[in-house]
C-alpha positions in Angstrom: -16.5 43.6 55.7 -18.3 43.4 52.2 -20.8 40.5 51.8 -22.5 41.3 48.6 -21.0 43.1 45.7 -23.7 44.6 42.9 -22.7 46.0 39.6 -25.2 48.2 37.9 -26.3 48.2 34.5 -29.2 47.2 32.0 -29.6 43.7 30.9 -29.8 42.7 27.3 -27.0 42.5 24.6 -27.7 45.9 23.1 -26.9 47.6 26.7 -23.7 45.5 27.2 -21.2 48.1 26.3 -22.8 51.1 27.1 -21.4 53.4 29.9 -24.4 52.8 31.8 -23.1 49.2 32.3 -19.7 49.8 33.9 -21.1 48.3 37.2 -21.7 45.0 35.2 -18.1 45.1 33.8 -16.5 45.4 37.3 -18.7 42.4 38.7 -17.6 40.5 35.7 -13.9 41.3 36.8 -14.3 40.5 40.5 -16.0 36.9 39.2 -13.2 36.0 37.5 -10.4 37.0 40.3 -13.1 34.8 42.8 -13.3 31.9 40.1 -17.4 32.7 40.5 -20.0 31.9 37.9 -22.9 34.2 37.6 -26.2 32.6 36.8 -30.0 34.1 36.8 -31.9 33.1 40.1 -35.3 34.4 39.6 -35.5 34.8 43.6 -33.3 37.7 43.4 -34.1 39.5 40.2 -30.7 39.0 38.6 -27.5 37.0 37.8 -26.2 35.9 41.1 -23.0 33.9 42.5 -22.3 32.8 45.8 -18.6 32.6 47.0 -18.2 30.1 50.0 -14.7 30.8 50.6 -13.5 33.8 48.8 -10.3 34.4 50.7 -8.1 32.3 53.2 -9.4 33.1 56.6 -12.5 34.3 55.8 -15.5 32.1 56.9 -18.7 33.8 55.4 -19.8 33.5 51.8 -19.8 36.6 49.4 -22.3 37.2 46.9 -21.9 38.9 43.4 -24.9 40.3 42.1 -25.9 42.0 38.4 -29.7 43.0 39.0 -31.6 42.1 35.8 -34.4 44.7 36.4 -33.2 47.4 34.4 -31.6 50.4 36.1 -34.3 52.4 38.0 -35.5 49.2 39.6 -32.1 48.0 40.9 -33.2 48.0 44.4 -36.0 45.4 43.8 -33.1 42.9 43.1 -30.7 44.4 45.7 -33.4 44.4 49.1 -34.7 40.5 48.0 -31.0 39.4 48.4 -30.0 41.4 51.2 -33.3 40.8 53.5 -33.0 37.0 52.8 -29.6 36.7 54.0 -29.8 39.7 56.6 -27.2 41.9 55.4 -26.7 45.4 56.4 -26.5 48.1 54.2 -22.7 48.8 55.6 -22.0 45.2 54.1 -23.1 46.0 50.6 -20.8 47.5 47.9 -22.5 49.1 44.9 -20.3 49.7 41.8 -21.7 52.1 39.2 -21.1 54.8 36.5 -20.4 57.9 37.7 -20.9 60.9 35.3 -19.3 63.5 38.1 -15.8 61.7 37.4 -13.9 61.5 34.2 -13.0 58.2 32.4 -10.1 56.9 34.3 -10.8 58.0 37.6 -12.6 56.0 40.4 -13.7 56.7 43.8 -14.6 54.7 46.9 -16.9 56.2 49.3 -19.7 55.1 51.9 -23.3 56.8 52.0 -24.1 59.9 50.4 -27.0 60.7 48.1 -28.1 59.7 44.4 -26.5 62.3 42.4 -29.6 61.9 40.2 -28.4 58.1 39.4 -31.5 56.2 39.4 -29.9 52.9 40.3 -28.8 54.4 43.5 -31.9 56.2 44.0 -34.0 53.1 44.2 -31.4 51.1 46.2 -31.4 53.5 49.0 -35.2 53.6 48.9 -35.6 50.0 48.9 -32.8 49.3 51.8 -34.3 52.4 53.5 -30.8 53.7 54.1 -27.8 55.2 51.7 -25.2 53.8 54.1 -23.8 51.0 51.6 -20.5 51.4 50.0 -20.1 52.7 46.5 -17.4 52.3 44.1 -17.9 55.1 41.6 -16.3 54.3 38.0 -16.0 57.6 36.0 -17.7 57.9 32.8 -17.5 61.6 32.1 -20.0 64.1 31.6 -21.9 65.1 28.4 -21.6 68.8 29.3 -25.6 69.3 28.8 -27.8 67.6 31.4 -30.5 67.3 28.5 -27.9 64.9 27.1 -27.2 62.8 29.9 -29.9 60.1 29.2 -28.4 59.5 25.7 -25.1 59.7 26.9 -25.0 56.9 29.6 -27.1 54.6 26.9 -24.1 55.0 24.4 -20.9 53.2 23.9 -18.0 54.9 25.3 -15.2 55.9 22.6 -12.2 53.4 22.3 -9.9 55.6 24.2 -12.6 56.4 26.9 -13.1 52.7 27.3 -9.3 52.0 27.7 -9.4 54.4 30.4 -12.3 52.9 32.3 -11.0 49.7 31.8 -7.2 50.6 33.3 -9.2 52.1 36.6 -11.4 48.8 36.9 -8.2 46.8 37.0 -6.7 49.2 39.5 -9.4 49.2 41.5 -9.7 45.3 41.4 -6.7 45.3 43.4 -8.6 46.4 46.4 -11.0 43.5 46.1 -9.5 41.4 48.9 -9.3 44.2 51.3 -12.9 45.4 50.7 -14.2 41.8 51.5 -11.8 41.8 54.8 -13.1 45.3 55.6 -9.5 46.9 55.4 -11.2 50.1 54.4 -7.6 52.2 55.0 -6.0 49.6 52.6 -9.0 49.5 49.8 -9.0 53.3 50.2 -5.5 53.8 49.4 -5.5 51.3 46.7 -8.5 52.8 44.7 -7.2 56.2 44.9 -3.4 55.7 44.6 -2.3 58.1 41.7 0.2 56.8 39.4 3.8 58.4 40.0 4.5 61.5 38.2 7.3 61.1 35.7 10.7 62.6 36.7 11.8 65.8 34.6 14.7 64.9 32.3 18.3 65.7 33.8 19.5 68.7 32.5 22.6 68.4 30.0 26.1 68.6 31.6 27.8 71.7 30.5 30.2 71.6 27.7 33.9 71.5 28.7 35.7 75.2 28.2 37.9 75.5 25.3 40.4 78.2 24.4 39.9 77.5 20.6 38.8 80.5 18.7 36.2 80.5 16.2 37.9 80.8 12.6 37.9 84.3 10.8 
């Protein structure tokens, strides 16, 4: 089961609406669903909420965390909280922006590399393991690797933001099974594709007639 949900982003109002802060947006949505309030805690270098009874029948508390260390030092915040409460990497979910997915796409997986994401890179180094869970929110790719740094620190277009928010709402439906450790259920909810629209039925043939055209 998941006992710590980490949203990745950069602190400060100048970064709040940028693509790199998609993880912050998701954790804010999770906090609303869990009726939790995040507040700064200097011991964990971030904004933290403890939810003592997140779900009926779930006795263990759940933490929400938004590191305030800037992206490339996110692991400092994650390690501080995980070490204090003796959390294993497999009990941690990190929600982050993903260049390799289009806006509107979202994927859930455990472990793997960082794919150049500085937040993931630091978390894996600080935890000494990459075996935490990741929820990858697609933001698209600018097309040129040289443009990536500027791209993630800019606001998405309005249509892109709508797609990302739709993906967030869909993936937040998996929050309860994630907290319960129901991985198959969570994966189905996250990866479910919308039903394809049915093609229109062909028009019925016109009734036969013996009438002849007028000359």
